[in-house]
TORKOL-4160 file (C-alpha; in steps of 0.2 Angstrom, whole numbers, padded with zeros to 4 digits, m for minus):
120
<pt num="1" X="m0029" Y="m0043" Z="m0068"/>
<pt num="2" X="m0042" Y="m0030" Z="m0063"/>
<pt num="3" X="m0057" Y="m0042" Z="m0063"/>
<pt num="4" X="m0046" Y="m0055" Z="m0054"/>
<pt num="5" X="m0043" Y="m0042" Z="m0040"/>
<pt num="6" X="m0061" Y="m0037" Z="m0040"/>
<pt num="7" X="m0067" Y="m0055" Z="m0038"/>
<pt num="8" X="m0054" Y="m0056" Z="m0023"/>
<pt num="9" X="m0060" Y="m0041" Z="m0015"/>
<pt num="10" X="m0078" Y="m0046" Z="m0015"/>
<pt num="11" X="m0074" Y="m0062" Z="m0008"/>
<pt num="12" X="m0063" Y="m0055" Z="0006"/>
<pt num="13" X="m0077" Y="m0042" Z="0010"/>
<pt num="14" X="m0089" Y="m0057" Z="0010"/>
<pt num="15" X="m0078" Y="m0067" Z="0022"/>
<pt num="16" X="m0077" Y="m0053" Z="0035"/>
<pt num="17" X="m0096" Y="m0047" Z="0031"/>
<pt num="18" X="m0093" Y="m0030" Z="0025"/>
<pt num="19" X="m0100" Y="m0021" Z="0009"/>
<pt num="20" X="m0085" Y="m0017" Z="m0003"/>
<pt num="21" X="m0091" Y="0002" Z="m0003"/>
<pt num="22" X="m0087" Y="0001" Z="0016"/>
<pt num="23" X="m0070" Y="m0007" Z="0015"/>
<pt num="24" X="m0054" Y="0002" Z="0018"/>
<pt num="25" X="m0037" Y="m0004" Z="0010"/>
<pt num="26" X="m0020" Y="0001" Z="0014"/>
<pt num="27" X="m0007" Y="m0004" Z="0000"/>
<pt num="28" X="0011" Y="m0005" Z="0003"/>
<pt num="29" X="0017" Y="0005" Z="m0012"/>
<pt num="30" X="0036" Y="0003" Z="m0018"/>
<pt num="31" X="0033" Y="0011" Z="m0035"/>
<pt num="32" X="0040" Y="m0004" Z="m0043"/>
<pt num="33" X="0031" Y="m0013" Z="m0057"/>
<pt num="34" X="0021" Y="m0025" Z="m0046"/>
<pt num="35" X="0015" Y="m0013" Z="m0033"/>
<pt num="36" X="0012" Y="0000" Z="m0047"/>
<pt num="37" X="0001" Y="m0012" Z="m0056"/>
<pt num="38" X="m0009" Y="m0016" Z="m0040"/>
<pt num="39" X="m0010" Y="0003" Z="m0036"/>
<pt num="40" X="m0018" Y="0006" Z="m0054"/>
<pt num="41" X="m0030" Y="m0008" Z="m0052"/>
<pt num="42" X="m0035" Y="m0003" Z="m0035"/>
<pt num="43" X="m0038" Y="0015" Z="m0040"/>
<pt num="44" X="m0049" Y="0009" Z="m0054"/>
<pt num="45" X="m0059" Y="m0002" Z="m0043"/>
<pt num="46" X="m0060" Y="0012" Z="m0030"/>
<pt num="47" X="m0069" Y="0023" Z="m0044"/>
<pt num="48" X="m0081" Y="0009" Z="m0046"/>
<pt num="49" X="m0085" Y="0004" Z="m0028"/>
<pt num="50" X="m0079" Y="0020" Z="m0019"/>
<pt num="51" X="m0070" Y="0011" Z="m0005"/>
<pt num="52" X="m0057" Y="0020" Z="0005"/>
<pt num="53" X="m0039" Y="0017" Z="m0001"/>
<pt num="54" X="m0023" Y="0023" Z="0005"/>
<pt num="55" X="m0005" Y="0020" Z="0001"/>
<pt num="56" X="0011" Y="0018" Z="0012"/>
<pt num="57" X="0029" Y="0020" Z="0004"/>
<pt num="58" X="0044" Y="0014" Z="0013"/>
<pt num="59" X="0060" Y="0022" Z="0008"/>
<pt num="60" X="0075" Y="0012" Z="0014"/>
<pt num="61" X="0088" Y="0024" Z="0006"/>
<pt num="62" X="0097" Y="0009" Z="m0001"/>
<pt num="63" X="0100" Y="0014" Z="m0019"/>
<pt num="64" X="0102" Y="0029" Z="m0029"/>
<pt num="65" X="0084" Y="0029" Z="m0035"/>
<pt num="66" X="0076" Y="0027" Z="m0017"/>
<pt num="67" X="0070" Y="0046" Z="m0017"/>
<pt num="68" X="0064" Y="0046" Z="m0035"/>
<pt num="69" X="0053" Y="0031" Z="m0031"/>
<pt num="70" X="0046" Y="0040" Z="m0016"/>
<pt num="71" X="0043" Y="0056" Z="m0027"/>
<pt num="72" X="0034" Y="0045" Z="m0040"/>
<pt num="73" X="0023" Y="0036" Z="m0027"/>
<pt num="74" X="0019" Y="0053" Z="m0019"/>
<pt num="75" X="0014" Y="0060" Z="m0036"/>
<pt num="76" X="0003" Y="0045" Z="m0041"/>
<pt num="77" X="m0006" Y="0046" Z="m0025"/>
<pt num="78" X="m0009" Y="0065" Z="m0027"/>
<pt num="79" X="m0014" Y="0063" Z="m0045"/>
<pt num="80" X="m0027" Y="0050" Z="m0040"/>
<pt num="81" X="m0033" Y="0059" Z="m0024"/>
<pt num="82" X="m0026" Y="0045" Z="m0013"/>
<pt num="83" X="m0019" Y="0047" Z="0005"/>
<pt num="84" X="m0001" Y="0042" Z="0006"/>
<pt num="85" X="0010" Y="0039" Z="0021"/>
<pt num="86" X="0028" Y="0039" Z="0019"/>
<pt num="87" X="0041" Y="0031" Z="0031"/>
<pt num="88" X="0060" Y="0031" Z="0030"/>
<pt num="89" X="0067" Y="0014" Z="0037"/>
<pt num="90" X="0085" Y="0012" Z="0043"/>
<pt num="91" X="0092" Y="m0005" Z="0045"/>
<pt num="92" X="0108" Y="m0008" Z="0054"/>
<pt num="93" X="0123" Y="m0013" Z="0044"/>
<pt num="94" X="0125" Y="m0029" Z="0054"/>
<pt num="95" X="0107" Y="m0035" Z="0051"/>
<pt num="96" X="0101" Y="m0046" Z="0037"/>
<pt num="97" X="0094" Y="m0032" Z="0027"/>
<pt num="98" X="0078" Y="m0041" Z="0019"/>
<pt num="99" X="0073" Y="m0048" Z="0036"/>
<pt num="100" X="0075" Y="m0033" Z="0046"/>
<pt num="101" X="0067" Y="m0021" Z="0033"/>
<pt num="102" X="0051" Y="m0033" Z="0032"/>
<pt num="103" X="0049" Y="m0034" Z="0050"/>
<pt num="104" X="0051" Y="m0014" Z="0052"/>
<pt num="105" X="0038" Y="m0013" Z="0037"/>
<pt num="106" X="0025" Y="m0025" Z="0044"/>
<pt num="107" X="0027" Y="m0017" Z="0061"/>
<pt num="108" X="0023" Y="0001" Z="0053"/>
<pt num="109" X="0008" Y="m0007" Z="0042"/>
<pt num="110" X="0001" Y="m0015" Z="0057"/>
<pt num="111" X="0001" Y="0001" Z="0068"/>
<pt num="112" X="m0006" Y="0011" Z="0053"/>
<pt num="113" X="m0019" Y="m0002" Z="0050"/>
<pt num="114" X="m0024" Y="m0001" Z="0068"/>
<pt num="115" X="m0024" Y="0018" Z="0070"/>
<pt num="116" X="m0034" Y="0020" Z="0054"/>
<pt num="117" X="m0045" Y="0005" Z="0055"/>
<pt num="118" X="m0040" Y="m0002" Z="0038"/>
<pt num="119" X="m0049" Y="m0019" Z="0034"/>
<pt num="120" X="m0035" Y="m0025" Z="0022"/>
């Protein structure tokens, strides 16, 4: 997986005409198995290429493990010296949860990406 991700990152950097060591990546990090695998791979590649990496965690407070997932993400980021942003998102009861949560996450991701000039 790391090699595949590395090849994709190199291709994306080539497509936007930047050197990978100058790239900046913001990962939406839930703490689940998919985003944790991606976080591990990106941390490994960061050590190789020294690009800027940050995480963002969204806590929807929708299940009994929400806070422990946030704690895990913060701990993982600190252990790997990665900046992490955390955001609580409240979705109204009458709304379609998945759709509303996604819209809120993308809005915050775009704000952070613009404010901190993330490439990916």
